N, CA, C and O atoms as a GROMACS GRO file, in nm:
protein
  468
    1UNK      N    1  -0.693   0.617   4.986
    1UNK     CA    2  -0.590   0.604   5.090
    1UNK      C    3  -0.451   0.631   5.031
    1UNK      O    4  -0.424   0.601   4.915
    2UNK      N    5  -0.368   0.686   5.112
    2UNK     CA    6  -0.233   0.727   5.075
    2UNK      C    7  -0.132   0.627   5.130
    2UNK      O    8  -0.143   0.584   5.244
    3UNK      N    9  -0.032   0.591   5.049
    3UNK     CA   10   0.081   0.520   5.106
    3UNK      C   11   0.204   0.608   5.091
    3UNK      O   12   0.211   0.692   5.002
    4UNK      N   13   0.298   0.586   5.178
    4UNK     CA   14   0.422   0.663   5.177
    4UNK      C   15   0.533   0.570   5.132
    4UNK      O   16   0.535   0.452   5.167
    5UNK      N   17   0.623   0.624   5.054
    5UNK     CA   18   0.738   0.547   5.008
    5UNK      C   19   0.863   0.616   5.059
    5UNK      O   20   0.874   0.739   5.054
    6UNK      N   21   0.956   0.537   5.106
    6UNK     CA   22   1.083   0.593   5.153
    6UNK      C   23   1.195   0.522   5.078
    6UNK      O   24   1.204   0.399   5.080
    7UNK      N   25   1.279   0.600   5.013
    7UNK     CA   26   1.393   0.543   4.941
    7UNK      C   27   1.505   0.507   5.038
    7UNK      O   28   1.530   0.578   5.136
    8UNK      N   29   1.573   0.398   5.009
    8UNK     CA   30   1.687   0.357   5.091
    8UNK      C   31   1.797   0.303   5.001
    8UNK      O   32   1.774   0.266   4.885
    9UNK      N   33   1.914   0.299   5.057
    9UNK     CA   34   2.026   0.232   4.992
    9UNK      C   35   2.022   0.087   5.036
    9UNK      O   36   1.927   0.046   5.102
   10UNK      N   37   2.125   0.006   5.001
   10UNK     CA   38   2.129  -0.132   5.049
   10UNK      C   39   2.110  -0.134   5.199
   10UNK      O   40   2.030  -0.211   5.251
   11UNK      N   41   2.184  -0.051   5.267
   11UNK     CA   42   2.167  -0.031   5.410
   11UNK      C   43   2.181   0.119   5.435
   11UNK      O   44   2.269   0.184   5.379
   12UNK      N   45   2.097   0.170   5.516
   12UNK     CA   46   2.098   0.312   5.545
   12UNK      C   47   1.959   0.371   5.530
   12UNK      O   48   1.877   0.320   5.454
   13UNK      N   49   1.934   0.477   5.602
   13UNK     CA   50   1.808   0.551   5.602
   13UNK      C   51   1.699   0.480   5.682
   13UNK      O   52   1.582   0.518   5.675
   14UNK      N   53   1.736   0.376   5.758
   14UNK     CA   54   1.636   0.304   5.837
   14UNK      C   55   1.570   0.394   5.941
   14UNK      O   56   1.450   0.382   5.966
   15UNK      N   57   1.648   0.483   6.001
   15UNK     CA   58   1.592   0.570   6.105
   15UNK      C   59   1.477   0.654   6.051
   15UNK      O   60   1.383   0.685   6.125
   16UNK      N   61   1.483   0.690   5.925
   16UNK     CA   62   1.378   0.775   5.868
   16UNK      C   63   1.247   0.699   5.857
   16UNK      O   64   1.145   0.745   5.908
   17UNK      N   65   1.247   0.584   5.791
   17UNK     CA   66   1.120   0.514   5.776
   17UNK      C   67   1.071   0.454   5.907
   17UNK      O   68   0.951   0.438   5.926
   18UNK      N   69   1.163   0.422   5.998
   18UNK     CA   70   1.120   0.373   6.130
   18UNK      C   71   1.052   0.484   6.210
   18UNK      O   72   0.952   0.460   6.277
   19UNK      N   73   1.107   0.606   6.203
   19UNK     CA   74   1.047   0.718   6.276
   19UNK      C   75   0.907   0.749   6.223
   19UNK      O   76   0.816   0.775   6.302
   20UNK      N   77   0.890   0.746   6.091
   20UNK     CA   78   0.759   0.771   6.033
   20UNK      C   79   0.661   0.661   6.076
   20UNK      O   80   0.548   0.690   6.115
   21UNK      N   81   0.705   0.536   6.068
   21UNK     CA   82   0.619   0.424   6.106
   21UNK      C   83   0.579   0.432   6.254
   21UNK      O   84   0.463   0.409   6.289
   22UNK      N   85   0.675   0.464   6.338
   22UNK     CA   86   0.646   0.473   6.482
   22UNK      C   87   0.551   0.589   6.512
   22UNK      O   88   0.456   0.573   6.588
   23UNK      N   89   0.577   0.704   6.453
   23UNK     CA   90   0.495   0.822   6.479
   23UNK      C   91   0.350   0.802   6.434
   23UNK      O   92   0.258   0.851   6.499
   24UNK      N   93   0.331   0.731   6.324
   24UNK     CA   94   0.197   0.715   6.267
   24UNK      C   95   0.134   0.579   6.295
   24UNK      O   96   0.018   0.556   6.261
   25UNK      N   97   0.211   0.489   6.357
   25UNK     CA   98   0.160   0.355   6.386
   25UNK      C   99   0.139   0.270   6.262
   25UNK      O  100   0.043   0.194   6.254
   26UNK      N  101   0.229   0.284   6.165
   26UNK     CA  102   0.216   0.214   6.037
   26UNK      C  103   0.307   0.093   6.027
   26UNK      O  104   0.410   0.084   6.095
   27UNK      N  105   0.268   0.000   5.940
   27UNK     CA  106   0.353  -0.114   5.904
   27UNK      C  107   0.441  -0.074   5.787
   27UNK      O  108   0.409   0.019   5.713
   28UNK      N  109   0.553  -0.145   5.771
   28UNK     CA  110   0.653  -0.112   5.670
   28UNK      C  111   0.667  -0.229   5.573
   28UNK      O  112   0.702  -0.340   5.613
   29UNK      N  113   0.638  -0.205   5.446
   29UNK     CA  114   0.651  -0.308   5.344
   29UNK      C  115   0.791  -0.307   5.284
   29UNK      O  116   0.841  -0.203   5.242
   30UNK      N  117   0.853  -0.424   5.280
   30UNK     CA  118   0.988  -0.438   5.225
   30UNK      C  119   0.993  -0.561   5.135
   30UNK      O  120   0.908  -0.649   5.143
   31UNK      N  121   1.094  -0.564   5.049
   31UNK     CA  122   1.117  -0.683   4.966
   31UNK      C  123   1.181  -0.793   5.051
   31UNK      O  124   1.230  -0.766   5.161
   32UNK      N  125   1.180  -0.913   5.000
   32UNK     CA  126   1.242  -1.026   5.071
   32UNK      C  127   1.391  -1.000   5.095
   32UNK      O  128   1.442  -1.029   5.203
   33UNK      N  129   1.461  -0.946   4.995
   33UNK     CA  130   1.603  -0.916   5.011
   33UNK      C  131   1.626  -0.812   5.119
   33UNK      O  132   1.718  -0.826   5.200
   34UNK      N  133   1.544  -0.708   5.121
   34UNK     CA  134   1.557  -0.603   5.222
   34UNK      C  135   1.526  -0.659   5.361
   34UNK      O  136   1.593  -0.623   5.458
   35UNK      N  137   1.427  -0.746   5.371
   35UNK     CA  138   1.392  -0.809   5.499
   35UNK      C  139   1.511  -0.888   5.552
   35UNK      O  140   1.544  -0.880   5.671
   36UNK      N  141   1.576  -0.965   5.465
   36UNK     CA  142   1.693  -1.045   5.507
   36UNK      C  143   1.806  -0.955   5.555
   36UNK      O  144   1.870  -0.983   5.656
   37UNK      N  145   1.829  -0.849   5.482
   37UNK     CA  146   1.935  -0.756   5.518
   37UNK      C  147   1.905  -0.687   5.650
   37UNK      O  148   1.992  -0.680   5.737
   38UNK      N  149   1.784  -0.638   5.667
   38UNK     CA  150   1.748  -0.567   5.790
   38UNK      C  151   1.744  -0.658   5.912
   38UNK      O  152   1.768  -0.612   6.024
   39UNK      N  153   1.715  -0.786   5.893
   39UNK     CA  154   1.713  -0.878   6.006
   39UNK      C  155   1.851  -0.893   6.068
   39UNK      O  156   1.863  -0.930   6.185
   40UNK      N  157   1.955  -0.866   5.991
   40UNK     CA  158   2.092  -0.873   6.043
   40UNK      C  159   2.119  -0.765   6.148
   40UNK      O  160   2.211  -0.778   6.228
   41UNK      N  161   2.039  -0.659   6.149
   41UNK     CA  162   2.057  -0.551   6.245
   41UNK      C  163   2.008  -0.589   6.385
   41UNK      O  164   2.036  -0.520   6.483
   42UNK      N  165   1.933  -0.700   6.393
   42UNK     CA  166   1.882  -0.752   6.520
   42UNK      C  167   1.808  -0.645   6.601
   42UNK      O  168   1.832  -0.629   6.720
   43UNK      N  169   1.719  -0.573   6.534
   43UNK     CA  170   1.637  -0.469   6.596
   43UNK      C  171   1.495  -0.523   6.605
   43UNK      O  172   1.421  -0.522   6.507
   44UNK      N  173   1.457  -0.571   6.724
   44UNK     CA  174   1.326  -0.634   6.740
   44UNK      C  175   1.211  -0.540   6.710
   44UNK      O  176   1.112  -0.581   6.649
   45UNK      N  177   1.223  -0.414   6.750
   45UNK     CA  178   1.116  -0.317   6.723
   45UNK      C  179   1.096  -0.300   6.573
   45UNK      O  180   0.982  -0.299   6.525
   46UNK      N  181   1.205  -0.288   6.499
   46UNK     CA  182   1.195  -0.274   6.355
   46UNK      C  183   1.138  -0.402   6.293
   46UNK      O  184   1.048  -0.395   6.209
   47UNK      N  185   1.188  -0.516   6.334
   47UNK     CA  186   1.143  -0.643   6.276
   47UNK      C  187   0.993  -0.665   6.295
   47UNK      O  188   0.928  -0.724   6.209
   48UNK      N  189   0.937  -0.618   6.407
   48UNK     CA  190   0.793  -0.631   6.430
   48UNK      C  191   0.712  -0.543   6.334
   48UNK      O  192   0.595  -0.572   6.307
   49UNK      N  193   0.772  -0.436   6.284
   49UNK     CA  194   0.701  -0.343   6.195
   49UNK      C  195   0.710  -0.384   6.049
   49UNK      O  196   0.633  -0.334   5.966
   50UNK      N  197   0.801  -0.475   6.015
   50UNK     CA  198   0.826  -0.511   5.875
   50UNK      C  199   0.729  -0.617   5.824
   50UNK      O  200   0.684  -0.703   5.900
   51UNK      N  201   0.698  -0.609   5.697
   51UNK     CA  202   0.612  -0.708   5.632
   51UNK      C  203   0.653  -0.722   5.486
   51UNK      O  204   0.704  -0.628   5.425
   52UNK      N  205   0.631  -0.840   5.431
   52UNK     CA  206   0.654  -0.863   5.288
   52UNK      C  207   0.529  -0.831   5.206
   52UNK      O  208   0.534  -0.832   5.083
   53UNK      N  209   0.418  -0.805   5.273
   53UNK     CA  210   0.291  -0.778   5.208
   53UNK      C  211   0.271  -0.627   5.190
   53UNK      O  212   0.215  -0.561   5.278
   54UNK      N  213   0.316  -0.574   5.077
   54UNK     CA  214   0.306  -0.430   5.052
   54UNK      C  215   0.162  -0.380   5.057
   54UNK      O  216   0.137  -0.267   5.098
   55UNK      N  217   0.067  -0.463   5.015
   55UNK     CA  218  -0.072  -0.416   5.009
   55UNK      C  219  -0.129  -0.386   5.147
   55UNK      O  220  -0.226  -0.312   5.158
   56UNK      N  221  -0.070  -0.442   5.252
   56UNK     CA  222  -0.120  -0.417   5.387
   56UNK      C  223  -0.037  -0.313   5.463
   56UNK      O  224  -0.061  -0.289   5.581
   57UNK      N  225   0.061  -0.253   5.396
   57UNK     CA  226   0.152  -0.159   5.463
   57UNK      C  227   0.133  -0.018   5.410
   57UNK      O  228   0.115   0.004   5.290
   58UNK      N  229   0.138   0.077   5.500
   58UNK     CA  230   0.122   0.216   5.462
   58UNK      C  231   0.255   0.282   5.425
   58UNK      O  232   0.257   0.393   5.371
   59UNK      N  233   0.366   0.215   5.455
   59UNK     CA  234   0.499   0.264   5.415
   59UNK      C  235   0.564   0.157   5.329
   59UNK      O  236   0.572   0.040   5.368
   60UNK      N  237   0.611   0.196   5.212
   60UNK     CA  238   0.680   0.104   5.122
   60UNK      C  239   0.825   0.148   5.110
   60UNK      O  240   0.853   0.260   5.067
   61UNK      N  241   0.917   0.060   5.148
   61UNK     CA  242   1.059   0.090   5.138
   61UNK      C  243   1.106   0.042   5.001
   61UNK      O  244   1.094  -0.076   4.966
   62UNK      N  245   1.158   0.136   4.923
   62UNK     CA  246   1.198   0.108   4.785
   62UNK      C  247   1.342   0.154   4.763
   62UNK      O  248   1.390   0.242   4.834
   63UNK      N  249   1.410   0.095   4.664
   63UNK     CA  250   1.549   0.138   4.635
   63UNK      C  251   1.555   0.285   4.596
   63UNK      O  252   1.475   0.332   4.515
   64UNK      N  253   1.650   0.356   4.654
   64UNK     CA  254   1.665   0.499   4.630
   64UNK      C  255   1.672   0.531   4.480
   64UNK      O  256   1.609   0.626   4.434
   65UNK      N  257   1.748   0.454   4.406
   65UNK     CA  258   1.766   0.480   4.264
   65UNK      C  259   1.642   0.456   4.180
   65UNK      O  260   1.637   0.498   4.064
   66UNK      N  261   1.542   0.390   4.237
   66UNK     CA  262   1.418   0.361   4.163
   66UNK      C  263   1.310   0.466   4.185
   66UNK      O  264   1.204   0.457   4.123
   67UNK      N  265   1.334   0.563   4.271
   67UNK     CA  266   1.231   0.662   4.301
   67UNK      C  267   1.220   0.766   4.189
   67UNK      O  268   1.257   0.882   4.205
   68UNK      N  269   1.168   0.720   4.078
   68UNK     CA  270   1.142   0.807   3.964
   68UNK      C  271   0.990   0.814   3.945
   68UNK      O  272   0.917   0.729   3.997
   69UNK      N  273   0.945   0.911   3.872
   69UNK     CA  274   0.801   0.921   3.848
   69UNK      C  275   0.744   0.796   3.781
   69UNK      O  276   0.638   0.748   3.818
   70UNK      N  277   0.817   0.744   3.683
   70UNK     CA  278   0.769   0.624   3.613
   70UNK      C  279   0.759   0.504   3.707
   70UNK      O  280   0.657   0.435   3.710
   71UNK      N  281   0.866   0.480   3.785
   71UNK     CA  282   0.865   0.366   3.876
   71UNK      C  283   0.754   0.381   3.980
   71UNK      O  284   0.683   0.286   4.009
   72UNK      N  285   0.740   0.502   4.037
   72UNK     CA  286   0.637   0.523   4.138
   72UNK      C  287   0.497   0.507   4.079
   72UNK      O  288   0.407   0.452   4.144
   73UNK      N  289   0.479   0.553   3.957
   73UNK     CA  290   0.350   0.535   3.888
   73UNK      C  291   0.321   0.386   3.872
   73UNK      O  292   0.210   0.341   3.899
   74UNK      N  293   0.420   0.309   3.827
   74UNK     CA  294   0.402   0.164   3.808
   74UNK      C  295   0.377   0.094   3.942
   74UNK      O  296   0.294   0.004   3.951
   75UNK      N  297   0.450   0.137   4.045
   75UNK     CA  298   0.434   0.076   4.178
   75UNK      C  299   0.294   0.104   4.231
   75UNK      O  300   0.228   0.014   4.284
   76UNK      N  301   0.248   0.227   4.218
   76UNK     CA  302   0.114   0.262   4.263
   76UNK      C  303   0.008   0.183   4.184
   76UNK      O  304  -0.093   0.142   4.240
   77UNK      N  305   0.032   0.164   4.056
   77UNK     CA  306  -0.063   0.088   3.974
   77UNK      C  307  -0.081  -0.055   4.026
   77UNK      O  308  -0.191  -0.109   4.020
   78UNK      N  309   0.027  -0.116   4.078
   78UNK     CA  310   0.018  -0.253   4.131
   78UNK      C  311  -0.075  -0.261   4.251
   78UNK      O  312  -0.136  -0.364   4.275
   79UNK      N  313  -0.085  -0.152   4.326
   79UNK     CA  314  -0.161  -0.153   4.451
   79UNK      C  315  -0.281  -0.059   4.446
   79UNK      O  316  -0.327  -0.011   4.550
   80UNK      N  317  -0.332  -0.033   4.326
   80UNK     CA  318  -0.441   0.064   4.312
   80UNK      C  319  -0.570   0.020   4.380
   80UNK      O  320  -0.657   0.103   4.406
   81UNK      N  321  -0.584  -0.108   4.408
   81UNK     CA  322  -0.705  -0.152   4.480
   81UNK      C  323  -0.696  -0.116   4.628
   81UNK      O  324  -0.797  -0.114   4.698
   82UNK      N  325  -0.573  -0.088   4.676
   82UNK     CA  326  -0.554  -0.052   4.817
   82UNK      C  327  -0.522   0.096   4.838
   82UNK      O  328  -0.553   0.152   4.944
   83UNK      N  329  -0.460   0.159   4.738
   83UNK     CA  330  -0.414   0.297   4.752
   83UNK      C  331  -0.446   0.377   4.626
   83UNK      O  332  -0.446   0.323   4.516
   84UNK      N  333  -0.474   0.505   4.644
   84UNK     CA  334  -0.500   0.589   4.527
   84UNK      C  335  -0.404   0.708   4.518
   84UNK      O  336  -0.415   0.788   4.426
   85UNK      N  337  -0.312   0.720   4.613
   85UNK     CA  338  -0.214   0.828   4.608
   85UNK      C  339  -0.091   0.788   4.689
   85UNK      O  340  -0.096   0.695   4.770
   86UNK      N  341   0.018   0.859   4.664
   86UNK     CA  342   0.141   0.827   4.735
   86UNK      C  343   0.219   0.953   4.765
   86UNK      O  344   0.203   1.057   4.700
   87UNK      N  345   0.304   0.941   4.866
   87UNK     CA  346   0.398   1.046   4.902
   87UNK      C  347   0.533   0.978   4.914
   87UNK      O  348   0.550   0.889   4.997
   88UNK      N  349   0.629   1.018   4.832
   88UNK     CA  350   0.761   0.953   4.830
   88UNK      C  351   0.864   1.044   4.894
   88UNK      O  352   0.872   1.163   4.865
   89UNK      N  353   0.944   0.985   4.983
   89UNK     CA  354   1.057   1.054   5.046
   89UNK      C  355   1.185   1.002   4.983
   89UNK      O  356   1.207   0.881   4.976
   90UNK      N  357   1.268   1.091   4.938
   90UNK     CA  358   1.398   1.054   4.883
   90UNK      C  359   1.503   1.121   4.972
   90UNK      O  360   1.553   1.229   4.940
   91UNK      N  361   1.535   1.058   5.084
   91UNK     CA  362   1.618   1.121   5.187
   91UNK      C  363   1.768   1.118   5.154
   91UNK      O  364   1.843   1.042   5.215
   92UNK      N  365   1.808   1.198   5.061
   92UNK     CA  366   1.949   1.206   5.028
   92UNK      C  367   1.986   1.350   4.997
   92UNK      O  368   1.907   1.422   4.935
   93UNK      N  369   2.103   1.391   5.039
   93UNK     CA  370   2.150   1.526   5.009
   93UNK      C  371   2.209   1.537   4.870
   93UNK      O  372   2.231   1.648   4.821
   94UNK      N  373   2.236   1.424   4.807
   94UNK     CA  374   2.303   1.424   4.676
   94UNK      C  375   2.213   1.479   4.566
   94UNK      O  376   2.263   1.521   4.462
   95UNK      N  377   2.083   1.479   4.587
   95UNK     CA  378   1.993   1.523   4.482
   95UNK      C  379   1.952   1.669   4.497
   95UNK      O  380   1.873   1.718   4.417
   96UNK      N  381   2.003   1.739   4.597
   96UNK     CA  382   1.963   1.877   4.620
   96UNK      C  383   2.007   1.965   4.504
   96UNK      O  384   2.124   1.968   4.468
   97UNK      N  385   1.911   2.036   4.447
   97UNK     CA  386   1.944   2.125   4.337
   97UNK      C  387   1.899   2.268   4.365
   97UNK      O  388   1.931   2.360   4.290
   98UNK      N  389   1.824   2.285   4.474
   98UNK     CA  390   1.771   2.418   4.505
   98UNK      C  391   1.644   2.450   4.428
   98UNK      O  392   1.587   2.557   4.448
   99UNK      N  393   1.599   2.360   4.341
   99UNK     CA  394   1.479   2.382   4.262
   99UNK      C  395   1.368   2.289   4.311
   99UNK      O  396   1.392   2.172   4.338
  100UNK      N  397   1.251   2.341   4.321
  100UNK     CA  398   1.134   2.260   4.356
  100UNK      C  399   1.064   2.221   4.226
  100UNK      O  400   1.057   2.300   4.133
  101UNK      N  401   1.012   2.100   4.221
  101UNK     CA  402   0.938   2.054   4.104
  101UNK      C  403   0.796   2.024   4.147
  101UNK      O  404   0.774   1.946   4.240
  102UNK      N  405   0.702   2.085   4.081
  102UNK     CA  406   0.562   2.055   4.106
  102UNK      C  407   0.520   1.945   4.009
  102UNK      O  408   0.529   1.960   3.887
  103UNK      N  409   0.476   1.835   4.065
  103UNK     CA  410   0.440   1.722   3.980
  103UNK      C  411   0.317   1.751   3.896
  103UNK      O  412   0.295   1.687   3.793
  104UNK      N  413   0.235   1.846   3.939
  104UNK     CA  414   0.118   1.881   3.860
  104UNK      C  415   0.160   1.935   3.723
  104UNK      O  416   0.083   1.928   3.627
  105UNK      N  417   0.282   1.988   3.714
  105UNK     CA  418   0.332   2.042   3.587
  105UNK      C  419   0.381   1.932   3.493
  105UNK      O  420   0.406   1.958   3.375
  106UNK      N  421   0.395   1.813   3.544
  106UNK     CA  422   0.445   1.702   3.464
  106UNK      C  423   0.330   1.638   3.386
  106UNK      O  424   0.214   1.678   3.401
  107UNK      N  425   0.362   1.543   3.304
  107UNK     CA  426   0.264   1.483   3.214
  107UNK      C  427   0.180   1.372   3.278
  107UNK      O  428   0.121   1.292   3.206
  108UNK      N  429   0.174   1.367   3.409
  108UNK     CA  430   0.096   1.265   3.476
  108UNK      C  431  -0.039   1.322   3.518
  108UNK      O  432  -0.054   1.369   3.631
  109UNK      N  433  -0.134   1.319   3.430
  109UNK     CA  434  -0.268   1.364   3.462
  109UNK      C  435  -0.356   1.240   3.470
  109UNK      O  436  -0.440   1.214   3.385
  110UNK      N  437  -0.332   1.164   3.576
  110UNK     CA  438  -0.403   1.040   3.599
  110UNK      C  439  -0.503   1.063   3.712
  110UNK      O  440  -0.522   1.176   3.757
  111UNK      N  441  -0.565   0.957   3.757
  111UNK     CA  442  -0.659   0.966   3.867
  111UNK      C  443  -0.587   0.966   4.002
  111UNK      O  444  -0.651   0.979   4.106
  112UNK      N  445  -0.456   0.953   4.001
  112UNK     CA  446  -0.379   0.946   4.125
  112UNK      C  447  -0.309   1.076   4.154
  112UNK      O  448  -0.285   1.157   4.065
  113UNK      N  449  -0.275   1.094   4.281
  113UNK     CA  450  -0.196   1.210   4.324
  113UNK      C  451  -0.057   1.162   4.359
  113UNK      O  452  -0.038   1.050   4.406
  114UNK      N  453   0.041   1.248   4.336
  114UNK     CA  454   0.179   1.214   4.366
  114UNK      C  455   0.240   1.324   4.450
  114UNK      O  456   0.204   1.440   4.438
  115UNK      N  457   0.333   1.286   4.535
  115UNK     CA  458   0.414   1.381   4.608
  115UNK      C  459   0.554   1.324   4.615
  115UNK      O  460   0.571   1.207   4.648
  116UNK      N  461   0.652   1.401   4.584
  116UNK     CA  462   0.791   1.354   4.588
  116UNK      C  463   0.872   1.460   4.661
  116UNK      O  464   0.886   1.573   4.613
  117UNK      N  465   0.926   1.426   4.775
  117UNK     CA  466   0.999   1.521   4.858
  117UNK      C  467   1.137   1.470   4.887
  117UNK      O  468   1.214   1.537   4.956
   0.00000   0.00000   0.00000
């Protein structure tokens, strides 16, 4: 099974992971701090989709700055009994370089698949 990860700032990018969750009917895993912050937005639809239990959620909201291959590998390792692959979204224009990176070319030849977009 695949889980999707969406990078966010302290606040921002909620529309992206909410749209994915709504379109696919998925739950959204967040940290306790992120849950507290998002509850301030008073969005009942979003609050119903949020959970602190990452293992039961198909979307994991993670800090934008942590979306590195090492962090994603470690995060996937924590939930390997529930997921065997991931697709990470890093929705920021600041990282655009015009170059595509194929993760197969990297040194991660594990039993898991990675996607970083």
